[in-house]
N, CA, C and O atoms as CSV, one atom per row, in Angstrom:
chain,resi,resn,atom,element,x,y,z
A,1,MET,N,N,-10.941,-10.977,-8.596
A,1,MET,CA,C,-10.037,-10.108,-7.877
A,1,MET,C,C,-10.343,-8.722,-8.352
A,1,MET,O,O,-10.443,-8.492,-9.557
A,2,GLY,N,N,-10.496,-7.776,-7.432
A,2,GLY,CA,C,-10.828,-6.374,-7.779
A,2,GLY,C,C,-9.524,-5.607,-8.153
A,2,GLY,O,O,-8.414,-6.137,-8.185
A,3,ARG,N,N,-9.768,-4.386,-8.413
A,3,ARG,CA,C,-8.716,-3.546,-8.887
A,3,ARG,C,C,-7.889,-2.961,-7.655
A,3,ARG,O,O,-6.907,-2.237,-7.820
A,4,ARG,N,N,-8.346,-3.320,-6.481
A,4,ARG,CA,C,-7.790,-2.707,-5.252
A,4,ARG,C,C,-6.299,-3.107,-5.194
A,4,ARG,O,O,-5.976,-4.267,-5.447
A,5,GLY,N,N,-5.405,-2.192,-4.874
A,5,GLY,CA,C,-3.989,-2.504,-4.698
A,5,GLY,C,C,-3.228,-2.469,-5.992
A,5,GLY,O,O,-1.999,-2.498,-5.923
A,6,ARG,N,N,-3.817,-2.410,-7.165
A,6,ARG,CA,C,-3.103,-2.318,-8.351
A,6,ARG,C,C,-2.825,-0.939,-8.796
A,6,ARG,O,O,-3.655,-0.037,-8.677
A,7,LYS,N,N,-1.669,-0.781,-9.304
A,7,LYS,CA,C,-1.335,0.586,-9.939
A,7,LYS,C,C,-1.576,0.531,-11.433
A,7,LYS,O,O,-1.247,-0.425,-12.136
A,8,ARG,N,N,-2.187,1.648,-11.873
A,8,ARG,CA,C,-2.395,1.737,-13.345
A,8,ARG,C,C,-1.126,2.040,-13.994
A,8,ARG,O,O,-0.490,2.999,-13.559
A,9,GLN,N,N,-0.662,1.364,-14.973
A,9,GLN,CA,C,0.552,1.647,-15.697
A,9,GLN,C,C,0.289,2.678,-16.777
A,9,GLN,O,O,-0.516,2.436,-17.677
A,10,LEU,N,N,0.970,3.853,-16.703
A,10,LEU,CA,C,0.802,4.828,-17.720
A,10,LEU,C,C,1.607,4.469,-18.986
A,10,LEU,O,O,2.805,4.204,-18.889
A,11,LYS,N,N,1.009,4.458,-20.094
A,11,LYS,CA,C,1.710,4.113,-21.332
A,11,LYS,C,C,1.882,5.492,-22.149
A,11,LYS,O,O,1.048,6.396,-22.106
A,12,LEU,N,N,2.964,5.531,-22.832
A,12,LEU,CA,C,3.194,6.769,-23.542
A,12,LEU,C,C,2.181,7.007,-24.689
A,12,LEU,O,O,2.072,8.111,-25.225
A,13,GLU,N,N,1.469,5.965,-25.033
A,13,GLU,CA,C,0.431,6.072,-26.062
A,13,GLU,C,C,-0.819,6.710,-25.505
A,13,GLU,O,O,-1.667,7.186,-26.260
A,14,ASP,N,N,-0.945,6.726,-24.159
A,14,ASP,CA,C,-2.140,7.250,-23.551
A,14,ASP,C,C,-2.351,8.663,-23.988
A,14,ASP,O,O,-1.406,9.410,-24.239
A,15,GLU,N,N,-3.667,9.035,-24.078
A,15,GLU,CA,C,-3.993,10.437,-24.406
A,15,GLU,C,C,-3.613,11.298,-23.208
A,15,GLU,O,O,-3.910,10.957,-22.063
A,16,TYR,N,N,-2.948,12.427,-23.489
A,16,TYR,CA,C,-2.496,13.324,-22.382
A,16,TYR,C,C,-3.455,14.484,-22.132
A,16,TYR,O,O,-3.129,15.375,-21.347
A,17,TRP,N,N,-4.641,14.507,-22.778
A,17,TRP,CA,C,-5.583,15.573,-22.607
A,17,TRP,C,C,-6.521,15.140,-21.563
A,17,TRP,O,O,-6.944,13.984,-21.598
A,18,CYS,N,N,-6.896,15.968,-20.619
A,18,CYS,CA,C,-7.953,15.643,-19.538
A,18,CYS,C,C,-9.231,16.213,-20.158
A,18,CYS,O,O,-9.165,17.170,-20.928
A,19,PRO,N,N,-10.307,15.677,-19.855
A,19,PRO,CA,C,-11.613,16.220,-20.221
A,19,PRO,C,C,-11.865,17.475,-19.336
A,19,PRO,O,O,-11.438,17.557,-18.185
A,20,ASN,N,N,-12.566,18.420,-19.936
A,20,ASN,CA,C,-12.984,19.584,-19.163
A,20,ASN,C,C,-14.122,19.160,-18.219
A,20,ASN,O,O,-14.943,18.316,-18.578
A,21,HIS,N,N,-14.167,19.720,-17.069
A,21,HIS,CA,C,-15.218,19.435,-16.146
A,21,HIS,C,C,-16.176,20.647,-16.138
A,21,HIS,O,O,-15.751,21.802,-16.109
A,22,PRO,N,N,-17.447,20.341,-16.164
A,22,PRO,CA,C,-18.465,21.471,-16.188
A,22,PRO,C,C,-18.334,22.360,-14.972
A,22,PRO,O,O,-18.127,21.883,-13.856
A,23,GLY,N,N,-18.457,23.670,-15.199
A,23,GLY,CA,C,-18.298,24.595,-14.151
A,23,GLY,C,C,-16.894,25.142,-13.836
A,23,GLY,O,O,-16.748,26.105,-13.083
A,24,HIS,N,N,-15.891,24.524,-14.411
A,24,HIS,CA,C,-14.526,24.948,-14.137
A,24,HIS,C,C,-14.269,26.120,-15.083
A,24,HIS,O,O,-14.713,26.160,-16.231
A,25,ARG,N,N,-13.507,27.088,-14.510
A,25,ARG,CA,C,-13.212,28.395,-15.350
A,25,ARG,C,C,-11.908,28.226,-15.963
A,25,ARG,O,O,-11.231,29.251,-16.049
A,26,HIS,N,N,-11.417,27.146,-16.405
A,26,HIS,CA,C,-10.072,27.111,-16.991
A,26,HIS,C,C,-10.207,26.347,-18.305
A,26,HIS,O,O,-11.192,25.652,-18.554
A,27,ALA,N,N,-9.188,26.504,-19.124
A,27,ALA,CA,C,-9.056,25.782,-20.387
A,27,ALA,C,C,-8.805,24.279,-20.041
A,27,ALA,O,O,-8.568,23.923,-18.887
A,28,GLN,N,N,-8.865,23.481,-21.016
A,28,GLN,CA,C,-8.653,22.060,-20.908
A,28,GLN,C,C,-7.168,21.882,-20.467
A,28,GLN,O,O,-6.267,22.390,-21.134
A,29,PRO,N,N,-6.928,21.191,-19.394
A,29,PRO,CA,C,-5.509,21.066,-18.899
A,29,PRO,C,C,-4.798,20.046,-19.860
A,29,PRO,O,O,-5.400,19.195,-20.514
A,30,ALA,N,N,-3.459,20.240,-19.859
A,30,ALA,CA,C,-2.589,19.303,-20.666
A,30,ALA,C,C,-1.675,18.578,-19.609
A,30,ALA,O,O,-1.036,19.187,-18.752
A,31,ARG,N,N,-1.682,17.283,-19.756
A,31,ARG,CA,C,-0.824,16.479,-18.881
A,31,ARG,C,C,0.278,15.853,-19.798
A,31,ARG,O,O,0.040,15.391,-20.914
A,32,ARG,N,N,1.499,15.889,-19.212
A,32,ARG,CA,C,2.681,15.306,-19.819
A,32,ARG,C,C,3.420,14.413,-18.855
A,32,ARG,O,O,3.526,14.747,-17.675
A,33,PRO,N,N,3.922,13.313,-19.304
A,33,PRO,CA,C,4.692,12.400,-18.436
A,33,PRO,C,C,6.039,12.962,-18.122
A,33,PRO,O,O,6.628,13.684,-18.928
A,34,LEU,N,N,6.552,12.625,-16.912
A,34,LEU,CA,C,7.888,12.945,-16.488
A,34,LEU,C,C,8.652,11.718,-16.765
A,34,LEU,O,O,8.654,10.805,-15.940
A,35,LYS,N,N,9.320,11.634,-17.904
A,35,LYS,CA,C,9.993,10.381,-18.229
A,35,LYS,C,C,11.467,10.611,-18.349
A,35,LYS,O,O,11.943,11.590,-18.924
A,36,ALA,N,N,12.184,9.642,-17.767
A,36,ALA,CA,C,13.676,9.655,-17.803
A,36,ALA,C,C,14.211,8.265,-17.825
A,36,ALA,O,O,13.792,7.427,-17.027
A,37,ARG,N,N,15.154,7.985,-18.742
A,37,ARG,CA,C,15.738,6.639,-18.830
A,37,ARG,C,C,14.724,5.553,-18.928
A,37,ARG,O,O,14.865,4.490,-18.323
A,38,GLY,N,N,13.658,5.828,-19.723
A,38,GLY,CA,C,12.655,4.810,-19.986
A,38,GLY,C,C,11.650,4.606,-18.854
A,38,GLY,O,O,10.734,3.795,-18.990
A,39,ASP,N,N,11.803,5.334,-17.723
A,39,ASP,CA,C,10.890,5.251,-16.532
A,39,ASP,C,C,9.996,6.426,-16.595
A,39,ASP,O,O,10.449,7.507,-16.973
A,40,ILE,N,N,8.753,6.292,-16.249
A,40,ILE,CA,C,7.874,7.413,-16.032
A,40,ILE,C,C,7.814,7.654,-14.514
A,40,ILE,O,O,7.334,6.818,-13.748
A,41,LEU,N,N,8.339,8.877,-14.096
A,41,LEU,CA,C,8.541,9.203,-12.750
A,41,LEU,C,C,7.268,9.854,-12.243
A,41,LEU,O,O,7.074,9.885,-11.027
A,42,GLY,N,N,6.390,10.372,-13.080
A,42,GLY,CA,C,5.196,11.036,-12.632
A,42,GLY,C,C,4.557,11.765,-13.839
A,42,GLY,O,O,4.852,11.510,-15.007
A,43,ILE,N,N,3.648,12.703,-13.447
A,43,ILE,CA,C,2.935,13.455,-14.506
A,43,ILE,C,C,2.943,14.886,-14.070
A,43,ILE,O,O,2.829,15.170,-12.878
A,44,ILE,N,N,3.076,15.799,-15.004
A,44,ILE,CA,C,2.961,17.208,-14.719
A,44,ILE,C,C,1.665,17.694,-15.499
A,44,ILE,O,O,1.417,17.307,-16.641
A,45,VAL,N,N,0.899,18.529,-14.823
A,45,VAL,CA,C,-0.343,19.059,-15.366
A,45,VAL,C,C,-0.267,20.614,-15.556
A,45,VAL,O,O,0.075,21.355,-14.634
A,46,PHE,N,N,-0.590,21.044,-16.750
A,46,PHE,CA,C,-0.591,22.461,-17.054
A,46,PHE,C,C,-2.070,22.855,-17.227
A,46,PHE,O,O,-2.856,22.217,-17.927
A,47,THR,N,N,-2.388,23.996,-16.509
A,47,THR,CA,C,-3.776,24.498,-16.604
A,47,THR,C,C,-3.714,26.009,-16.797
A,47,THR,O,O,-2.665,26.630,-16.623
A,48,ARG,N,N,-4.864,26.592,-17.161
A,48,ARG,CA,C,-5.060,28.027,-17.192
A,48,ARG,C,C,-6.271,28.369,-16.489
A,48,ARG,O,O,-7.347,27.834,-16.755
A,49,ASN,N,N,-6.110,29.322,-15.524
A,49,ASN,CA,C,-7.308,29.796,-14.810
A,49,ASN,C,C,-7.763,31.028,-15.456
A,49,ASN,O,O,-7.003,31.835,-15.991
A,50,ASP,N,N,-9.085,31.142,-15.380
A,50,ASP,CA,C,-9.810,32.395,-15.952
A,50,ASP,C,C,-9.491,32.622,-17.424
A,50,ASP,O,O,-9.572,33.762,-17.882
A,51,ASN,N,N,-9.138,31.611,-18.173
A,51,ASN,CA,C,-8.754,31.753,-19.558
A,51,ASN,C,C,-9.099,30.463,-20.244
A,51,ASN,O,O,-8.453,29.437,-20.031
A,52,LYS,N,N,-10.129,30.517,-21.076
A,52,LYS,CA,C,-10.599,29.317,-21.706
A,52,LYS,C,C,-9.988,29.045,-23.107
A,52,LYS,O,O,-10.435,28.188,-23.869
A,53,THR,N,N,-8.941,29.837,-23.380
A,53,THR,CA,C,-8.209,29.680,-24.643
A,53,THR,C,C,-7.497,28.333,-24.695
A,53,THR,O,O,-6.716,28.047,-23.787
A,54,PRO,N,N,-7.697,27.566,-25.609
A,54,PRO,CA,C,-7.078,26.238,-25.717
A,54,PRO,C,C,-5.528,26.426,-25.827
A,54,PRO,O,O,-5.046,27.448,-26.314
A,55,PHE,N,N,-4.795,25.423,-25.366
A,55,PHE,CA,C,-3.331,25.480,-25.524
A,55,PHE,C,C,-2.951,25.405,-27.060
A,55,PHE,O,O,-3.567,24.665,-27.828
A,56,THR,N,N,-2.035,26.108,-27.413
A,56,THR,CA,C,-1.524,26.183,-28.773
A,56,THR,C,C,-0.491,25.082,-28.982
A,56,THR,O,O,-0.148,24.415,-28.006
A,57,THR,N,N,-0.013,24.865,-30.086
A,57,THR,CA,C,1.041,23.965,-30.421
A,57,THR,C,C,2.328,24.400,-29.788
A,57,THR,O,O,3.105,23.585,-29.291
A,58,ASP,N,N,2.548,25.690,-29.809
A,58,ASP,CA,C,3.763,26.240,-29.063
A,58,ASP,C,C,3.677,26.045,-27.597
A,58,ASP,O,O,4.701,25.820,-26.952
A,59,ASP,N,N,2.439,26.125,-26.999
A,59,ASP,CA,C,2.239,25.902,-25.583
A,59,ASP,C,C,2.624,24.455,-25.260
A,59,ASP,O,O,3.350,24.169,-24.308
A,60,LEU,N,N,2.107,23.569,-26.092
A,60,LEU,CA,C,2.363,22.124,-25.862
A,60,LEU,C,C,3.791,21.725,-26.016
A,60,LEU,O,O,4.282,20.863,-25.287
A,61,ALA,N,N,4.515,22.374,-27.010
A,61,ALA,CA,C,5.830,22.193,-27.195
A,61,ALA,C,C,6.721,22.629,-25.922
A,61,ALA,O,O,7.690,21.979,-25.528
A,62,LEU,N,N,6.279,23.758,-25.368
A,62,LEU,CA,C,6.902,24.299,-24.149
A,62,LEU,C,C,6.600,23.334,-22.972
A,62,LEU,O,O,7.473,23.080,-22.143
A,63,ALA,N,N,5.401,22.818,-22.907
A,63,ALA,CA,C,5.080,21.817,-21.876
A,63,ALA,C,C,5.924,20.594,-21.968
A,63,ALA,O,O,6.412,20.085,-20.959
A,64,GLU,N,N,6.104,20.109,-23.182
A,64,GLU,CA,C,7.009,18.931,-23.380
A,64,GLU,C,C,8.453,19.243,-22.906
A,64,GLU,O,O,9.062,18.391,-22.260
A,65,GLU,N,N,9.031,20.466,-23.212
A,65,GLU,CA,C,10.332,20.768,-22.873
A,65,GLU,C,C,10.412,20.903,-21.283
A,65,GLU,O,O,11.369,20.450,-20.655
A,66,LEU,N,N,9.407,21.517,-20.717
A,66,LEU,CA,C,9.432,21.654,-19.254
A,66,LEU,C,C,9.315,20.304,-18.611
A,66,LEU,O,O,9.985,20.093,-17.600
A,67,ALA,N,N,8.564,19.408,-19.071
A,67,ALA,CA,C,8.428,18.016,-18.541
A,67,ALA,C,C,9.666,17.248,-18.667
A,67,ALA,O,O,10.031,16.456,-17.798
A,68,ALA,N,N,10.326,17.481,-19.764
A,68,ALA,CA,C,11.626,16.736,-20.038
A,68,ALA,C,C,12.618,17.196,-19.012
A,68,ALA,O,O,13.280,16.386,-18.363
A,69,ARG,N,N,12.725,18.525,-18.859
A,69,ARG,CA,C,13.771,19.150,-17.932
A,69,ARG,C,C,13.404,18.760,-16.509
A,69,ARG,O,O,14.309,18.442,-15.738
A,70,ALA,N,N,12.179,18.761,-16.124
A,70,ALA,CA,C,11.781,18.339,-14.750
A,70,ALA,C,C,12.135,16.878,-14.503
A,70,ALA,O,O,12.636,16.520,-13.437
A,71,ALA,N,N,11.872,16.052,-15.489
A,71,ALA,CA,C,12.147,14.640,-15.332
A,71,ALA,C,C,13.670,14.371,-15.184
A,71,ALA,O,O,14.112,13.583,-14.348
A,72,LEU,N,N,14.427,15.062,-16.030
A,72,LEU,CA,C,15.866,14.950,-15.961
A,72,LEU,C,C,16.434,15.353,-14.451
A,72,LEU,O,O,17.266,14.705,-13.817
A,73,SER,N,N,15.843,16.470,-14.070
A,73,SER,CA,C,16.263,16.936,-12.649
A,73,SER,C,C,15.917,15.957,-11.614
A,73,SER,O,O,16.709,15.711,-10.705
A,74,LEU,N,N,14.725,15.361,-11.710
A,74,LEU,CA,C,14.306,14.306,-10.751
A,74,LEU,C,C,15.165,13.066,-10.860
A,74,LEU,O,O,15.519,12.425,-9.870
A,75,ASP,N,N,15.480,12.760,-12.082
A,75,ASP,CA,C,16.395,11.492,-12.238
A,75,ASP,C,C,17.727,11.805,-11.753
A,75,ASP,O,O,18.332,10.935,-11.127
A,76,ASN,N,N,18.275,12.969,-11.969
A,76,ASN,CA,C,19.615,13.328,-11.465
A,76,ASN,C,C,19.608,13.326,-9.902
A,76,ASN,O,O,20.567,12.873,-9.277
A,77,ALA,N,N,18.522,13.834,-9.293
A,77,ALA,CA,C,18.521,13.794,-7.863
A,77,ALA,C,C,18.408,12.392,-7.318
A,77,ALA,O,O,19.025,12.067,-6.303
A,78,ARG,N,N,17.648,11.578,-7.961
A,78,ARG,CA,C,17.611,10.131,-7.556
A,78,ARG,C,C,18.919,9.442,-7.642
A,78,ARG,O,O,19.298,8.712,-6.726
A,79,GLN,N,N,19.644,9.653,-8.743
A,79,GLN,CA,C,21.006,9.091,-9.000
A,79,GLN,C,C,21.971,9.600,-8.005
A,79,GLN,O,O,22.755,8.820,-7.465
A,80,TYR,N,N,21.963,10.901,-7.722
A,80,TYR,CA,C,22.769,11.454,-6.722
A,80,TYR,C,C,22.614,10.788,-5.335
A,80,TYR,O,O,23.567,10.466,-4.626
A,81,THR,N,N,21.333,10.620,-5.033
A,81,THR,CA,C,20.999,10.056,-3.719
A,81,THR,C,C,21.546,8.583,-3.604
A,81,THR,O,O,22.172,8.207,-2.613
A,82,ARG,N,N,21.283,7.819,-4.625
A,82,ARG,CA,C,21.805,6.448,-4.686
A,82,ARG,C,C,23.310,6.407,-4.546
A,82,ARG,O,O,23.819,5.633,-3.735
A,83,GLU,N,N,24.036,7.195,-5.291
A,83,GLU,CA,C,25.523,7.273,-5.268
A,83,GLU,C,C,25.982,7.703,-3.964
A,83,GLU,O,O,26.953,7.127,-3.474
A,84,ARG,N,N,25.363,8.712,-3.294
A,84,ARG,CA,C,25.722,9.210,-1.947
A,84,ARG,C,C,25.544,8.103,-0.888
A,84,ARG,O,O,26.401,7.864,-0.038
A,85,GLU,N,N,24.423,7.473,-0.991
A,85,GLU,CA,C,24.179,6.358,-0.008
A,85,GLU,C,C,25.229,5.224,-0.229
A,85,GLU,O,O,25.700,4.648,0.752
A,86,ALA,N,N,25.571,4.920,-1.386
A,86,ALA,CA,C,26.632,3.880,-1.627
A,86,ALA,C,C,27.979,4.309,-1.081
A,86,ALA,O,O,28.715,3.500,-0.515
A,87,ALA,N,N,28.311,5.618,-1.256
A,87,ALA,CA,C,29.598,6.122,-0.812
A,87,ALA,C,C,29.609,6.170,0.755
A,87,ALA,O,O,30.652,5.875,1.338
A,88,VAL,N,N,28.559,6.507,1.416
A,88,VAL,CA,C,28.486,6.576,2.850
A,88,VAL,C,C,28.570,5.162,3.355
A,88,VAL,O,O,29.244,4.936,4.360
A,89,ALA,N,N,27.919,4.170,2.716
A,89,ALA,CA,C,27.985,2.792,3.211
A,89,ALA,C,C,29.349,2.256,3.107
A,89,ALA,O,O,29.799,1.517,3.983
A,90,LEU,N,N,30.064,2.619,2.009
A,90,LEU,CA,C,31.434,2.180,1.754
A,90,LEU,C,C,32.395,2.825,2.892
A,90,LEU,O,O,33.278,2.175,3.452
A,91,GLN,N,N,32.132,4.087,3.142
A,91,GLN,CA,C,32.993,4.742,4.110
A,91,GLN,C,C,32.779,4.101,5.516
A,91,GLN,O,O,33.743,3.918,6.260
A,92,ARG,N,N,31.563,3.775,5.857
A,92,ARG,CA,C,31.268,3.131,7.167
A,92,ARG,C,C,31.944,1.739,7.230
A,92,ARG,O,O,32.524,1.347,8.243
A,93,LYS,N,N,31.838,1.038,6.126
A,93,LYS,CA,C,32.434,-0.293,6.156
A,93,LYS,C,C,33.967,-0.198,6.265
A,93,LYS,O,O,34.580,-1.006,6.964
A,94,LEU,N,N,34.540,0.695,5.642
A,94,LEU,CA,C,36.070,0.878,5.652
A,94,LEU,C,C,36.479,1.393,7.109
A,94,LEU,O,O,37.491,0.954,7.656
A,95,LEU,N,N,35.726,2.256,7.660
A,95,LEU,CA,C,35.954,2.687,9.019
A,95,LEU,C,C,35.838,1.621,10.039
A,95,LEU,O,O,36.601,1.566,11.003
A,96,ALA,N,N,34.849,0.744,9.820
A,96,ALA,CA,C,34.614,-0.349,10.824
A,96,ALA,C,C,35.732,-1.350,10.733
A,96,ALA,O,O,36.039,-2.018,11.720
A,97,ALA,N,N,36.378,-1.480,9.531
A,97,ALA,CA,C,37.521,-2.387,9.318
A,97,ALA,C,C,38.842,-1.854,9.710
A,97,ALA,O,O,39.841,-2.547,9.520
A,98,ASP,N,N,38.935,-0.623,10.267
A,98,ASP,CA,C,40.131,0.026,10.668
A,98,ASP,C,C,40.803,-0.820,11.761
A,98,ASP,O,O,40.152,-1.025,12.785
A,99,PRO,N,N,42.012,-1.320,11.649
A,99,PRO,CA,C,42.584,-2.225,12.634
A,99,PRO,C,C,43.025,-1.378,13.908
A,99,PRO,O,O,43.143,-1.933,15.001
A,100,ASP,N,N,43.242,-0.147,13.754
A,100,ASP,CA,C,43.686,0.688,14.882
A,100,ASP,C,C,42.447,1.087,15.769
A,100,ASP,O,O,42.634,1.617,16.864
A,101,GLY,N,N,41.206,0.837,15.301
A,101,GLY,CA,C,40.027,1.166,16.044
A,101,GLY,C,C,39.684,2.699,16.148
A,101,GLY,O,O,38.912,3.133,17.003
A,102,ARG,N,N,40.272,3.432,15.277
A,102,ARG,CA,C,40.022,4.860,15.245
A,102,ARG,C,C,38.648,5.226,14.740
A,102,ARG,O,O,38.312,6.408,14.664
């Protein structure tokens, strides 16, 4: 069986540095996972154009902070959507059960 249809599972132990591609005019990009509540929601990539200076430790710390905040925002939006859908479904169910037919 081939790899078709399979998703690659990102592990937190994975290396988050991308290799530089020849001919690109930017520094080596840094990737960070968007992780919230134990789930990886995606990946954020930081690059520098026209600047080959490598990312510093401070840059990477900032990238981690931005990734954590973005992941929290995404998770909050997903939670809000789930709760809103549950509330709307409950309201519809209660309205449908109204004996007066209003």
